[in-house]
Steps between C-alpha positions, in 0.01 A plus 500: 500500500694191425823359632685333213836320476685597185781278346707610189775258382486539122845650442832532695313694779342275765250720693202461730267751663182532711225729383264625772220751426653596175849567634831291513557445870803262464736395228802291429735485197819326372647500150759217540282238316441303821116483455462140612679567839370842563128526406346297781739655782418845371127434546554359848699802604230727376236290688709515816553869463126570480416243766261318268472168320408421139149409629456857608541601123214537255702372196835416362598662166787376276649640198429241230744606233636520236852488624757243630376140485663410836411824668120457402490145625631599844265799536191301388583188705548723808180673442307186443639335815409808711142491361454129543631497857324803614178469303521843358435586124751536232526799268756559212618798295750515211856614557418774251208618710754532792726723295204722403404511874844629580466771236154603623616525855748778412321824380842636409574211279166524322507881434402543128490139428231385250586135468690238711687207354631262760763262380666192639841403358476187284868513393664630193276779357182328600260607782165387642284809486157666470343845471320666770319843519589745774236368732654150497243337251648246264464591140666198336558135559848404661730400227862403438654776286835548332589870532615706207505874408134491386361333814209688657541789251118540463438562873826702524379744231187556704664597834749425776553116563663368818701174439535349839649166611828294497477516121497872478868586486584280214232668297622847575754505218259347254169685545618849398216723540446841689186363674669193639589480872680206661496372861714184565362308799359152589143439593441501867242372753413851599441583138222234519295712747276673246426186266473273806227725649318505181500110468386476873214739440385301200537169699703357216623196698721250344481123533765406756530152369528566132642849463826525302738785422476682173827424317393644161770280348563141553783398722787348287760278655841452333751240527834604663805455271733451797608152565423373855770233491 
């Protein structure tokens, strides 16, 4: 079985983990939005804890988005640096895959669930989301969606839907349906275990030189109205 370094920095939670033989054997997390100063040290701590180096790993898997522009840049840059320096392959999964992985790892959470809708907060009433079946297979493309009272009504009428992610709570009062469940959480490195294993088994390697995060939306800069002088 593979040993894979997992990196998730797409939201406010900075998390890393090591996957060995299908199990998470080490993990680190911090939600203080200090991704640039914590990601690499977290990985070193885990390596030291296990008495291994990056070269002893079979791959590095990074969460590629969608999510925070800055967070994604930190995660992908760190992953590419590790792969380039140690000569190990790069894997990538979406931040929505990581959320689905968290749901699937909890049988209690999944009891009676027919569909999973992972959602990343995109501010106001907008989320980045997709629809998955209860085996973790994607049923729709990732999209940016403005939530209203009719959102996802077609699949809600068919059975229980789990809305999971850091965009779930704000949708709780809008999506009013007896089949709707909500779980507020951030995507995590340990949630990447299932999708990362699938990518590794398919040998879906990414190009270390040219791989870029999946932002979904273009990053827009604004000019500050504050006077500097």
